[in-house]
C-alpha positions in Angstrom: -49.8 100.3 118.6 -49.0 100.1 122.3 -51.2 100.5 125.4 -49.4 103.6 126.3 -50.2 105.2 123.1 -54.1 104.4 123.6 -54.0 105.7 127.2 -52.2 108.8 126.0 -54.9 109.3 123.3 -57.7 108.9 125.8 -56.2 111.2 128.3 -55.5 113.9 125.9 -58.9 113.8 124.2 -60.5 113.6 127.6 -58.7 116.8 128.6 -59.7 118.5 125.4 -63.3 117.5 125.9 -63.7 118.3 129.6 -62.6 121.9 129.4 -65.5 124.3 129.1 -66.1 125.2 125.4 -68.6 125.0 122.7 -69.5 121.3 123.1 -70.2 121.9 126.9 -72.1 125.0 126.0 -74.3 123.3 123.5 -75.0 120.4 125.9 -76.3 122.9 128.5 -78.3 124.8 125.9 -79.9 121.6 124.6 -80.8 120.4 128.1 -82.3 123.8 129.0 -84.5 123.4 125.8 -85.6 119.7 126.2 -84.3 118.3 129.5 -82.2 115.1 129.9 -83.3 113.7 126.5 -82.4 116.7 124.7 -79.0 117.0 126.3 -78.3 113.2 125.6 -79.2 113.7 121.9 -76.9 116.7 121.8 -74.1 114.6 123.1 -74.8 111.8 120.6 -74.5 114.2 117.8 -71.1 115.6 119.2 -69.8 112.1 119.6 -70.8 111.2 116.0 -68.7 114.4 114.9 -65.8 113.2 117.0 -66.0 109.7 115.2 -66.0 111.5 111.8 -63.0 113.8 112.8 -61.1 110.6 113.9 -61.8 108.8 110.6 -60.6 111.9 108.6 -57.5 112.5 110.9 -56.4 108.8 110.4 -57.0 109.0 106.6 -54.8 112.0 106.5 -52.1 110.3 108.6 -52.0 107.2 106.6 -51.7 109.2 103.3 -49.1 111.3 104.9 -50.9 114.4 103.9 -51.1 117.7 105.8 -53.9 120.3 105.9 -53.0 123.4 103.9 -52.8 126.4 106.3 -55.3 128.3 104.2 -57.7 125.5 104.3 -57.3 125.3 108.0 -58.0 129.0 108.5 -61.2 128.7 106.2 -62.3 125.6 108.2 -61.8 127.7 111.5 -63.8 130.6 110.2 -66.6 128.4 109.0 -66.7 126.6 112.3 -66.7 129.9 114.1 -69.6 131.1 112.0 -71.5 127.9 112.7 -71.1 128.3 116.4 -72.3 131.9 116.2 -75.4 130.7 114.4 -76.1 127.9 117.0 -75.5 130.5 119.7 -77.9 133.1 118.2 -80.6 130.3 117.8 -80.1 129.3 121.5 -80.2 133.0 122.6 -83.5 133.6 120.7 -85.0 130.4 122.2 -84.2 131.6 125.7 -86.5 134.6 125.3 -89.6 132.4 125.2 -88.2 129.6 127.4 -90.0 128.6 130.5 -88.2 128.2 133.8 -88.8 124.4 133.8 -88.6 122.6 130.5 -88.6 118.9 131.5 -92.2 118.5 130.2 -91.5 120.0 126.7 -91.2 117.4 124.0 -87.6 116.4 123.4 -86.4 117.5 119.9 -83.9 114.6 119.8 -83.5 114.4 116.0 -82.9 118.2 115.7 -80.6 118.4 118.7 -78.7 115.5 117.6 -78.1 117.1 114.1 -77.2 120.5 115.7 -74.9 118.5 118.0 -73.2 116.9 115.0 -72.8 120.3 113.4 -71.3 122.0 116.5 -69.0 119.1 116.9 -67.8 119.3 113.3 -67.5 123.1 113.7 -65.5 122.8 116.9 -62.2 124.7 116.4 -60.5 122.8 119.3 -61.4 119.4 117.7 -60.0 120.9 114.4 -56.7 121.6 116.0 -56.7 118.3 118.1 -57.4 116.0 115.2 -55.2 117.8 112.6 -52.2 118.6 114.8 -52.2 116.7 118.1 -53.4 113.2 117.1 -50.8 112.7 114.5 -48.0 113.5 117.0 -49.7 111.1 119.6 -49.7 108.2 117.3 -46.2 108.9 115.9 -44.6 106.0 114.2 -47.5 103.8 115.1 -49.7 105.4 112.6 -48.3 103.2 109.8 -49.7 100.2 111.7 -53.3 101.6 111.8 -55.4 98.9 110.0 -59.3 98.6 110.2 -59.0 97.1 113.7 -56.8 99.8 115.1 -58.8 102.6 113.4 -61.9 101.2 115.0 -60.2 101.1 118.4 -59.0 104.6 117.9 -62.5 105.8 117.2 -63.8 103.9 120.3 -61.1 105.4 122.4 -62.0 109.0 121.3 -65.8 108.5 121.5 -65.6 107.0 125.0 -63.2 109.6 126.4 -65.3 112.3 125.0 -68.5 110.8 126.5 -66.8 110.5 129.8 -65.9 114.2 129.7 -69.4 115.4 128.6 -71.6 113.2 130.8 -70.8 115.2 134.1 -71.9 118.4 132.3 -75.1 116.6 131.3 -75.8 115.7 134.9 -75.1 119.2 136.1 -77.3 120.7 133.5 -80.2 118.4 134.1 -79.9 119.4 137.9 -80.0 123.0 137.1 -83.1 122.5 134.8 -84.9 120.5 137.5 -84.2 123.4 139.9 -86.0 125.9 137.6 -82.9 127.5 136.1 -83.4 126.4 132.5 -83.5 130.0 131.2 -80.4 131.1 133.0 -78.5 127.9 131.8 -79.7 128.6 128.2 -78.6 132.2 128.3 -75.1 131.4 129.6 -74.8 128.5 127.1 -75.8 130.6 124.2 -73.6 133.5 125.1 -70.6 131.0 125.4 -71.2 129.7 121.9 -71.3 133.3 120.7 -68.1 134.2 122.3 -66.2 131.0 121.3 -67.5 131.5 117.6 -66.6 135.1 117.4 -63.2 134.3 118.8 -62.6 131.6 116.2 -63.7 133.8 113.3 -61.4 136.7 114.6 -58.4 134.4 114.9 -59.0 133.0 111.5 -59.3 136.4 109.9 -56.4 138.0 111.8 
């Protein structure tokens, strides 16, 4: 594996992670509900999902196995349904959410678990790890031993963290400015839209 491949992997994953989507929306919703600690816990769960996706993708590459189109569509539909569920929960919580939530107890464990679920249900992550990652690694995939696999996970997690951290900072600033309810409503609506789009594409 050459340095160029690792740089390309980091850049591609950063671009996929920094684009506004379900991960960004969930970080905003979690921060609105429990402040900085809640948003950080959500990111932790999302990064754990990214690591799991990387392990799965590397396993498929090493075994030269492709995901069946029907399974891909089923995963996309299930992921969309999960995002709709998370969006609905966030929308319901926004009704009773005070404008400033920094004093609320951070639900770290629950938000980390939900972040893991959102990360696993991410349709963009599904396409990235099943389709784009194998093409990025190319012929070097055959040389992926434990050390290279660990480095691959580190590159993915680090680039995802770098992409999501600015959103956490912005979300925290909005919460401190008394805009927690608006942030949660926008984030919840985004999760619902992305989830509905993923389901409709899978069923089309």
